N, CA and C of each residue as an Amber inpcrd file, in Angstrom:
protein
   570
 283.7260000  71.1680000 219.7220000 282.5560000  71.7150000 220.3730000
 281.4090000  70.7160000 220.2020000 280.9110000  70.2280000 221.3440000
 279.8550000  69.2090000 221.2840000 278.6510000  69.4910000 222.1630000
 278.8090000  70.3590000 223.1850000 277.7160000  70.6010000 224.1280000
 277.2740000  72.0500000 224.0740000 275.9860000  72.2370000 223.8120000
 275.4320000  73.5830000 223.6810000 274.2760000  73.7470000 224.6600000
 274.2900000  74.8620000 225.3660000 273.1940000  75.2110000 226.2680000
 272.4930000  76.4360000 225.7200000 271.1790000  76.3680000 225.6620000
 270.3610000  77.5070000 225.2450000 269.6590000  78.0340000 226.4890000
 269.8260000  79.3150000 226.7390000 269.2430000  79.9590000 227.9190000
 267.9490000  80.6440000 227.5110000 266.8320000  80.1600000 228.0340000
 265.5320000  80.7810000 227.7830000 264.5930000  79.8530000 227.0520000
 263.4490000  79.5990000 227.6570000 262.4200000  78.7600000 227.0370000
 261.4910000  79.5610000 226.1440000 261.9950000  80.6300000 225.5630000
 261.2310000  81.4730000 224.6460000 261.0140000  80.7420000 223.3270000
 260.2160000  81.3320000 222.4520000 260.0310000  80.7570000 221.1180000
 261.3770000  80.6170000 220.4250000 262.1870000  81.6710000 220.4740000
 263.5150000  81.6160000 219.8560000 264.3860000  80.5630000 220.5220000
 264.3440000  80.4780000 221.8460000 265.1510000  79.4940000 222.5550000
 264.8130000  78.0720000 222.1590000 263.5260000  77.7760000 222.0530000
 263.0860000  76.4340000 221.6460000 263.5400000  76.1460000 220.2150000
 263.3840000  77.1080000 219.3100000 263.8020000  76.9130000 217.9180000
 265.3060000  76.6620000 217.8190000 266.0860000  77.4480000 218.5550000
 267.5460000  77.2890000 218.5210000 267.9500000  75.9480000 219.1210000
 267.3240000  75.5630000 220.2230000 267.6310000  74.2630000 220.8290000
 267.3010000  73.1260000 219.8600000 266.1760000  73.2160000 219.1790000
 265.8100000  72.1850000 218.1910000 266.8290000  72.1390000 217.0580000
 267.2520000  73.2940000 216.5820000 268.2430000  73.3680000 215.5070000
 269.5540000  72.7070000 215.9280000 269.9940000  72.9810000 217.1440000
 271.2480000  72.4100000 217.6390000 271.1250000  70.9050000 217.8500000
 270.0060000  70.4620000 218.4030000 269.8030000  69.0280000 218.6180000
 269.7670000  68.2840000 217.2840000 269.0890000  68.8380000 216.2930000
 269.0370000  68.1970000 214.9680000 270.4150000  68.0920000 214.3320000
 271.2980000  69.0360000 214.6830000 272.6620000  69.0090000 214.1330000
 273.5510000  68.0130000 214.8790000 273.0060000  67.3590000 215.9100000
 273.7490000  66.3340000 216.6180000 274.4520000  66.8040000 217.8730000
 274.2400000  68.0500000 218.2700000 274.8610000  68.5420000 219.4950000
 274.1030000  68.0440000 220.7160000 274.8290000  67.7250000 221.7770000
 274.1990000  67.4740000 223.0770000 273.6900000  68.8370000 223.5220000
 272.3880000  68.9630000 223.6600000 271.7570000  70.2660000 223.8620000
 271.0170000  70.3150000 225.1850000 271.2160000  71.4120000 225.9090000
 270.4920000  71.6530000 227.1510000 269.6710000  72.9270000 226.9660000
 268.4070000  72.8590000 227.3200000 267.5420000  74.0410000 227.3060000
 267.3000000  74.4380000 228.7530000 267.6770000  75.6540000 229.0900000
 267.5130000  76.1510000 230.4590000 266.3960000  77.1800000 230.5220000
 265.5290000  76.9930000 231.4880000 264.4750000  77.9530000 231.8170000
 264.2910000  77.8260000 233.3240000 264.4380000  78.9420000 234.0790000
 264.3900000  78.8210000 235.5360000 263.0180000  78.4960000 236.1170000
 261.9660000  78.8790000 235.4450000 260.6170000  78.6150000 235.9330000
 260.2050000  77.1980000 235.5280000 259.8710000  76.3570000 236.5080000
 259.5660000  74.9410000 236.2370000 258.3870000  74.7690000 235.2790000
 257.3210000  75.5370000 235.4520000 256.1570000  75.4090000 234.5690000
 256.5160000  75.8460000 233.1500000 257.2580000  76.9370000 233.0360000
 257.6790000  77.4040000 231.7140000 258.6510000  76.4170000 231.0770000
 259.4970000  75.7730000 231.8970000 260.4240000  74.7650000 231.3800000
 259.6630000  73.5630000 230.8310000 258.6300000  73.1270000 231.5480000
 257.8220000  71.9990000 231.0630000 257.1380000  72.3520000 229.7510000
 256.6050000  73.5610000 229.6540000 255.9540000  73.9980000 228.4080000
 256.9740000  74.1060000 227.2730000 258.1480000  74.6760000 227.5550000
 259.1980000  74.7690000 226.5360000 259.6340000  73.3740000 226.1000000
 259.7170000  72.4410000 227.0410000 260.0750000  71.0600000 226.7070000
 259.0550000  70.4180000 225.7950000 257.7670000  70.6800000 226.0440000
 256.7140000  70.1530000 225.1770000 256.8460000  70.7300000 223.7640000
 257.0740000  72.0410000 223.6820000 257.2280000  72.6810000 222.3630000
 258.4740000  72.1570000 221.6470000 259.5420000  71.9530000 222.3970000
 260.7780000  71.4270000 221.8180000 260.5610000  70.0080000 221.3080000
 259.8990000  69.1860000 222.1000000 259.5950000  67.8170000 221.6760000
 258.7570000  67.8440000 220.3920000 257.7440000  68.6970000 220.3570000
 256.9080000  68.8040000 219.1560000 257.7230000  69.2210000 217.9450000
 258.6470000  70.1810000 218.1350000 259.5000000  70.6250000 217.0150000
 260.3830000  69.4760000 216.5300000 260.9640000  68.7550000 217.4520000
 261.8840000  67.6860000 217.0840000 261.1700000  66.4900000 216.4760000
 259.9520000  66.2500000 216.8930000 259.2020000  65.0960000 216.3990000
 258.2280000  65.4710000 215.2830000 258.3030000  66.7210000 214.8220000
 257.4740000  67.1550000 213.7020000 256.0030000  67.2810000 214.0220000
 255.6810000  67.5880000 215.2910000 254.2830000  67.6870000 215.6860000
 253.9280000  69.1040000 216.1040000 254.4920000  70.0810000 215.4380000
 254.2460000  71.4640000 215.8200000 252.7520000  71.7650000 215.7860000
 252.2540000  72.3540000 216.8650000 250.8490000  72.7370000 216.9260000
 249.9450000  71.6920000 217.5260000 250.4090000  70.4550000 217.6970000
 249.5670000  69.4210000 218.3010000 249.5820000  69.5740000 219.8100000
 248.5550000  69.1090000 220.4410000 248.4810000  69.1500000 221.8960000
 249.3500000  68.0690000 222.4940000 249.2800000  67.9440000 223.7740000
 250.0540000  66.8970000 224.4320000 250.5450000  67.3600000 225.7690000
 251.0890000  66.4580000 226.5420000 251.5600000  66.7680000 227.8800000
 252.9880000  67.2580000 227.8700000 253.5910000  67.2160000 229.0360000
 254.9850000  67.6470000 229.1690000 255.8840000  66.7520000 228.3220000
 257.0210000  67.3150000 227.9510000 257.9610000  66.5770000 227.1120000
 258.3960000  65.2890000 227.8040000 258.4690000  64.2300000 227.0270000
 258.9490000  62.9610000 227.5320000 260.4650000  63.0240000 227.6440000
 260.9680000  62.8280000 228.8340000 262.4060000  62.8550000 229.0560000
 263.0940000  61.8150000 228.1820000 262.4970000  60.6450000 228.0360000
 263.0880000  59.5820000 227.2070000 263.1570000  60.0030000 225.7440000
 262.0800000  60.6280000 225.2290000 262.0960000  61.0590000 223.8290000
 263.1280000  62.1540000 223.6040000 263.2410000  63.1080000 224.5400000
 264.2370000  64.1620000 224.3910000 265.6490000  63.6020000 224.5320000
 265.8500000  62.6490000 225.4220000 267.1680000  62.0520000 225.5990000
 267.6190000  61.3400000 224.3290000 266.6710000  60.7890000 223.5870000
 267.0140000  60.0820000 222.3410000 267.6590000  61.0190000 221.3320000
 267.3380000  62.2950000 221.3970000 267.9650000  63.2580000 220.4810000
 268.9740000  64.1340000 221.2280000 269.4470000  63.6520000 222.3900000
 270.4960000  64.3160000 223.1670000 270.0810000  65.7000000 223.6480000
 268.8480000  65.8130000 224.1320000 268.3610000  67.0730000 224.6860000
 268.0080000  66.8570000 226.1460000 268.4020000  67.8080000 226.9670000
 267.9690000  67.7620000 228.3550000 267.4150000  69.1240000 228.7380000
 266.5040000  69.1090000 229.6880000 265.8890000  70.3130000 230.2130000
 266.4620000  70.5600000 231.6010000 266.7450000  71.8240000 231.9220000
 267.3650000  72.1160000 233.2230000 266.9000000  73.4720000 233.7370000
 266.4700000  73.4960000 234.9960000 266.0040000  74.7390000 235.6230000
 267.1120000  75.4660000 236.3840000 268.1720000  74.7730000 236.7480000
 269.2470000  75.3690000 237.5450000 270.3540000  75.8590000 236.6040000
 270.6270000  77.1710000 236.5830000 271.6100000  77.6890000 235.6190000
 273.0170000  77.1240000 235.7970000 273.4420000  76.9240000 237.0340000
 274.7820000  76.3840000 237.2810000 274.9400000  75.0040000 236.6610000
 273.9040000  74.2060000 236.7320000 273.9350000  72.8550000 236.1700000
 273.8200000  72.9210000 234.6450000 272.9780000  73.8150000 234.1520000
 272.7430000  73.9230000 232.7010000 274.0050000  74.2420000 231.9180000
 274.8630000  75.0870000 232.4640000 276.0470000  75.5190000 231.7140000
 277.3450000  74.8650000 232.1790000 277.2810000  73.9960000 233.1710000
 278.4900000  73.4290000 233.7760000 279.4220000  72.7460000 232.7890000
 278.8760000  72.1170000 231.7510000 279.7210000  71.4040000 230.7870000
 279.5840000  71.9610000 229.3670000 279.0440000  73.1590000 229.2430000
 278.7680000  73.7290000 227.9100000 280.0410000  74.2060000 227.2180000
 280.0660000  73.9750000 225.9100000 281.1110000  74.5500000 225.0560000
 280.6390000  75.8800000 224.4680000 279.3330000  75.9800000 224.2600000
 278.7150000  77.1930000 223.7260000 277.4140000  77.4160000 224.4900000
 277.2200000  78.6410000 224.9730000 275.9960000  79.0280000 225.6620000
 275.3390000  80.1140000 224.8170000 274.0990000  79.8580000 224.3860000
 273.3700000  80.8290000 223.5570000 272.2130000  81.3810000 224.3650000
 272.2640000  82.6670000 224.6370000 271.2160000  83.3370000 225.4000000
 270.0770000  83.7130000 224.4620000 268.8680000  83.2670000 224.7990000
 267.6620000  83.5780000 224.0220000 266.5320000  83.9310000 224.9750000
 266.8720000  84.6830000 226.0190000 265.8980000  85.0080000 227.0530000
 265.1120000  86.2650000 226.6720000 264.1120000  86.5540000 227.4730000
 263.2850000  87.7280000 227.2070000 263.5750000  88.8600000 228.1850000
 264.7320000  88.8320000 228.8370000 265.0700000  89.8850000 229.7910000
 265.5040000  91.1520000 229.0640000 265.4040000  92.2910000 229.7410000
 265.7830000  93.5700000 229.1430000 267.3150000  93.6910000 229.0780000
 267.7900000  94.7750000 228.4850000 269.2270000  94.9380000 228.2450000
 270.0600000  94.8860000 229.5270000 269.7190000  95.6430000 230.5820000
 270.5060000  95.4990000 231.8130000 270.4120000  94.0770000 232.3890000
 269.2540000  93.4490000 232.2320000 269.0980000  92.0730000 232.6970000
 269.9810000  91.1070000 231.9240000 270.1510000  91.3450000 230.6170000
 271.0360000  90.4920000 229.8080000 272.4780000  90.6220000 230.2960000
 272.8820000  91.8570000 230.5820000 274.2520000  92.0670000 231.0460000
 274.4760000  91.3450000 232.3800000 273.5070000  91.4460000 233.2860000
 273.5930000  90.7390000 234.5620000 273.6190000  89.2230000 234.3350000
 272.7900000  88.7460000 233.4060000 272.7640000  87.3240000 233.0800000
 274.1240000  86.8570000 232.5630000 274.7640000  87.6470000 231.6900000
 276.0710000  87.2660000 231.1560000 277.1270000  87.2040000 232.2620000
 277.0370000  88.0950000 233.2330000 277.9730000  88.0400000 234.3620000
 277.7800000  86.7360000 235.1370000 276.5230000  86.3360000 235.3370000
 276.2520000  85.0800000 236.0390000 276.6990000  83.8750000 235.2170000
 276.3940000  83.8810000 233.9060000 276.8150000  82.7720000 233.0530000
 278.3280000  82.6340000 233.0420000 279.0180000  83.7660000 233.0250000
 280.4780000  83.7640000 233.0350000 281.0170000  83.0480000 234.2700000
 280.3460000  83.2350000 235.3970000 280.8270000  82.6000000 236.6320000
 280.4990000  81.1120000 236.6940000 279.5000000  80.6580000 235.9440000
 279.0790000  79.2510000 235.9840000 279.6940000  78.3990000 234.8690000
 279.9170000  78.9750000 233.7110000 280.3570000  78.2170000 232.5330000
 281.8590000  77.9210000 232.5940000 282.2730000  76.8200000 231.9650000
 283.7100000  76.5270000 231.9060000 284.4700000  77.6600000 231.2100000
 285.7380000  77.8160000 231.5410000 286.5520000  78.9070000 230.9950000
 286.6190000  78.8900000 229.4730000 286.5480000  77.6910000 228.8700000
 286.6630000  77.5980000 227.4100000 285.3600000  77.9460000 226.6810000
 284.2550000  78.0190000 227.4050000 282.9500000  78.1940000 226.7640000
 282.8160000  79.5630000 226.1030000 282.1580000  79.5510000 224.9640000
 281.8040000  80.7810000 224.2520000 280.4050000  81.1710000 224.7120000
 280.2090000  82.4640000 225.0050000 278.9030000  82.9760000 225.3950000
 278.3500000  83.7930000 224.2390000 277.1010000  83.5310000 223.8630000
 276.4990000  84.2160000 222.7190000 275.1090000  84.7160000 223.0850000
 274.7160000  85.8030000 222.4430000 273.3400000  86.2680000 222.5370000
 272.7190000  86.1110000 221.1560000 271.4310000  85.8420000 221.1190000
 270.7610000  85.7590000 219.8110000 270.0750000  87.0850000 219.4990000
 270.5850000  88.1600000 220.0990000 270.0900000  89.5160000 219.8430000
 271.1630000  90.2710000 219.0610000 271.1410000  90.2060000 217.7270000
 272.2350000  90.7850000 216.9450000 272.3060000  92.2990000 216.9990000
 271.2620000  92.9510000 217.4530000 271.3120000  94.4100000 217.5380000
 272.0250000  94.8840000 218.8030000 272.2840000  93.9760000 219.7160000
 273.0200000  94.3190000 220.9350000 274.5030000  94.0980000 220.6740000
 275.3020000  95.1130000 220.9430000 276.7450000  94.9460000 220.8040000
 277.2210000  93.9250000 221.8260000 277.9200000  92.9190000 221.3430000
 278.4300000  91.9150000 222.2750000 279.4620000  92.5220000 223.2140000
 280.0600000  93.6550000 222.8410000 281.0160000  94.3240000 223.7200000
 280.3330000  94.7790000 225.0120000 279.0840000  95.2040000 224.9200000
 278.3250000  95.6150000 226.1000000 278.1550000  94.4370000 227.0620000
 277.8310000  93.2700000 226.5230000 277.6600000  92.0780000 227.3520000
 279.0100000  91.5390000 227.8110000 280.0050000  91.5920000 226.9170000
 281.3390000  91.0700000 227.2210000 281.9850000  91.8080000 228.3860000
 281.6710000  93.0970000 228.5240000 282.2590000  93.8980000 229.5960000
 281.8660000  93.3810000 230.9790000 280.8080000  92.6040000 231.0570000
 280.3560000  92.0410000 232.3370000 280.9970000  90.6830000 232.6230000
 281.8990000  90.2350000 231.7410000 282.4950000  88.9050000 231.8740000
 284.0160000  88.9870000 232.0190000 284.5970000  87.8510000 232.3490000
 286.0630000  87.7470000 232.4070000 286.6270000  87.2220000 231.0970000
 285.7690000  87.0530000 230.0860000 286.1720000  86.4900000 228.7950000
 285.6410000  87.3340000 227.6370000 285.9720000  88.6100000 227.5750000
 285.3830000  89.4720000 226.5500000 285.6630000  89.0220000 225.1170000
 286.7570000  88.3180000 224.9040000 287.0880000  87.8500000 223.5630000
 286.2860000  86.6130000 223.1620000 285.4280000  86.1110000 224.0750000
 284.6490000  84.8930000 223.8310000 283.1470000  85.1580000 223.9500000
 282.7280000  86.4050000 223.7090000 281.3110000  86.7880000 223.7700000
 280.9190000  87.3410000 222.4050000 279.8660000  86.7610000 221.8060000
 279.4960000  87.0750000 220.4300000 277.9830000  87.2700000 220.3000000
 277.5910000  88.0780000 219.3120000 276.1740000  88.2450000 218.9700000
 275.8660000  87.4350000 217.7200000 274.7320000  86.7300000 217.7540000
 274.2790000  85.9310000 216.6130000 272.8960000  86.4100000 216.1970000
 272.5900000  86.2710000 214.9280000 271.2640000  86.6270000 214.4320000
 270.6280000  85.4510000 213.7220000 269.6670000  84.8070000 214.3800000
 268.9340000  83.6980000 213.7690000 267.7210000  84.2930000 213.0670000
 267.5790000  84.0400000 211.7830000 266.4680000  84.5840000 211.0150000
 265.1990000  83.8000000 211.2990000 264.0750000  84.4890000 211.3140000
 262.7880000  83.8490000 211.6000000 262.0900000  83.4490000 210.3160000
 261.2870000  82.3640000 210.3280000 260.4390000  82.0160000 209.1880000
 259.3720000  83.0750000 209.0040000 258.6160000  83.1010000 207.9320000
 258.5300000  82.0700000 206.9110000 259.4930000  82.2390000 205.7440000
 260.0100000  83.4120000 205.5290000 260.8730000  83.6140000 204.3670000
 262.3390000  83.6800000 204.7720000 262.6720000  83.0120000 205.8250000
 264.0200000  83.0830000 206.3710000 265.0360000  82.3900000 205.4720000
 266.1510000  83.0720000 205.2530000 267.2290000  82.3930000 204.5210000
 267.8660000  81.3480000 205.4340000 268.4270000  80.3040000 204.8650000
 269.0980000  79.2930000 205.6950000 270.4640000  79.8140000 206.1330000
 270.4450000  80.8410000 206.9890000 271.6790000  81.4930000 207.4150000
 271.5370000  81.9900000 208.8480000 272.6810000  82.2330000 209.4670000
 272.7500000  82.8400000 210.7940000 273.8120000  83.9250000 210.7280000
 273.4630000  85.1320000 211.1550000 274.4400000  86.2210000 211.1870000
 275.3650000  86.0390000 212.3770000 276.6530000  86.1350000 212.1210000
 277.6730000  86.1150000 213.1670000 278.2800000  87.5130000 213.1520000
 278.0280000  88.2720000 214.2060000 278.4580000  89.6670000 214.2400000
 279.8850000  89.7300000 214.7880000 280.8070000  90.0960000 213.8790000
 282.2100000  90.2160000 214.2660000 282.4300000  91.6090000 214.8390000
 283.0460000  91.6570000 215.9970000 283.3610000  92.9330000 216.6280000
 284.8300000  92.9290000 217.0090000 285.4240000  94.1170000 217.1780000
 286.8750000  94.1990000 217.4100000 287.3960000  93.3840000 218.5910000
 286.5830000  93.1530000 219.6130000 287.0580000  92.4390000 220.7970000
 287.0780000  90.9210000 220.6250000 286.4700000  90.4000000 219.5690000
 286.3520000  88.9370000 219.4040000 287.6470000  88.3030000 218.9250000
 287.9680000  87.1600000 219.5180000 289.1120000  86.3730000 219.0630000
 288.7380000  85.6780000 217.7570000 289.6340000  85.6600000 216.7610000
 289.3240000  85.0140000 215.4770000 288.9060000  83.5530000 215.6160000
 289.4960000  82.8320000 216.5750000 289.1310000  81.4200000 216.7380000
 287.7000000  81.2690000 217.2560000 287.1760000  82.2700000 217.9500000
 285.7890000  82.2410000 218.4120000 284.8520000  82.3780000 217.2230000
 285.1570000  83.3210000 216.3430000 284.3460000  83.4980000 215.1330000
 284.3670000  82.2090000 214.3100000 285.5320000  81.6040000 214.1590000
 285.6520000  80.3630000 213.3870000 284.8660000  79.2240000 214.0420000
 284.9410000  79.1110000 215.3620000 284.2310000  78.0340000 216.0670000
 282.7190000  78.2020000 215.9410000 282.2350000  79.4300000 216.0950000
 280.7980000  79.6840000 215.9760000 280.3450000  79.4560000 214.5340000
 281.1450000  79.8760000 213.5650000 280.8080000  79.6390000 212.1530000
 280.7040000  78.1410000 211.8710000 281.5690000  77.3460000 212.4680000
 281.5220000  75.8890000 212.2870000 280.2330000  75.3080000 212.8590000
 279.8080000  75.8030000 214.0170000 278.5330000  75.3570000 214.5940000
 277.3970000  75.6670000 213.6290000 277.3990000  76.8630000 213.0880000
 276.3430000  77.2720000 212.1370000 276.3440000  76.3570000 210.9160000
 277.5140000  76.0930000 210.3570000 277.6000000  75.1960000 209.1890000
 277.0020000  73.8290000 209.5120000 277.3480000  73.3160000 210.6980000
 276.8820000  71.9810000 211.0850000 275.3570000  71.9130000 211.1980000
 274.7090000  73.0440000 211.4650000 273.2430000  73.0590000 211.5470000
 272.5940000  73.1110000 210.1640000 273.4130000  73.1910000 209.1280000
 272.8690000  73.2780000 207.7760000 272.6020000  74.7050000 207.3330000
 273.0490000  75.6540000 208.1210000 272.8890000  77.0620000 207.7940000
 274.2280000  77.6290000 207.3410000 274.1650000  78.7590000 206.6710000
 275.3950000  79.4340000 206.2740000 275.6650000  80.5780000 207.2320000
 276.8950000  80.6620000 207.7600000 277.2150000  81.7900000 208.6260000
 277.4420000  83.0490000 207.7890000 276.6860000  84.0900000 208.0860000
 276.8870000  85.3920000 207.4390000 277.7760000  86.2000000 208.3700000
 279.0300000  86.3760000 207.9930000 279.9720000  87.0900000 208.8450000
 279.8180000  88.5840000 208.5980000 279.2180000  89.2630000 209.5590000
 278.9820000  90.6910000 209.4650000 279.9150000  91.4000000 210.4270000
 280.4350000  92.5390000 209.9970000 281.4040000  93.2510000 210.8070000
 280.7790000  94.5180000 211.3860000 280.9230000  94.6630000 212.7050000
 280.5550000  95.9140000 213.3830000 281.8830000  96.6040000 213.6140000
 282.1140000  97.7050000 212.8970000 283.4300000  98.3280000 212.8500000
 283.9300000  98.9760000 214.1060000 283.0650000  99.6200000 214.8390000
 283.5180000 100.2590000 216.0700000 282.4570000 100.0480000 217.1340000
 282.8720000 100.1730000 218.3530000 281.9390000  99.9820000 219.4530000
 281.0010000 101.1940000 219.5300000 279.7000000 100.9620000 219.7290000
 278.7750000 102.0820000 219.9030000 279.1270000 102.8980000 221.1300000
 278.8000000 104.1950000 221.1000000 279.0570000 105.0730000 222.2290000
 278.5020000 104.4760000 223.5110000 279.2980000 104.5110000 224.5560000
 278.8530000 104.0350000 225.8570000 278.8570000 102.5260000 226.0260000
 279.2290000 101.7840000 224.9840000 279.1910000 100.3210000 225.0590000
 280.5800000  99.7180000 225.2060000 281.6100000 100.4760000 224.9770000
 282.9630000  99.9350000 225.0170000 283.4070000  99.6530000 226.4230000
């Protein structure tokens, strides 16, 4: 697994993209709105270059390319070569399910689809895809007192190799994967 796409130029999306880029992954940050993408690129550049909070213009494509990051507004292009797609958008629950159906149609068959909303059962999102065994929920902890860990929510529909692959990505970022088990599917989500 070498190529990761983060969906959403949100605060969480920028943080996750920076984390993946620092771990050496070829990282794509997708945001459909061009102005929001430029702003997310600036924030991502600041995070990667240690200039959080400083002003400045749009992200320099050359500086982002140096750390293997690209910005993309077109979803089909953003996920076309992804091994892992991490959704960090601000859409509501039905919107997330619709988004996962679209990502499923654009991403390669081998790609793992993840949400960074650990309270959402991945089974609910997986039901909108043709790859239910490859859809997972992750929980990235927020600063300031955040442990260096990421929750990987194991659910009955997940393939063991998916959990192992996602755990390896987490390890590579310098975080510890916390393997949490959701024992049964919530009512109405199966």
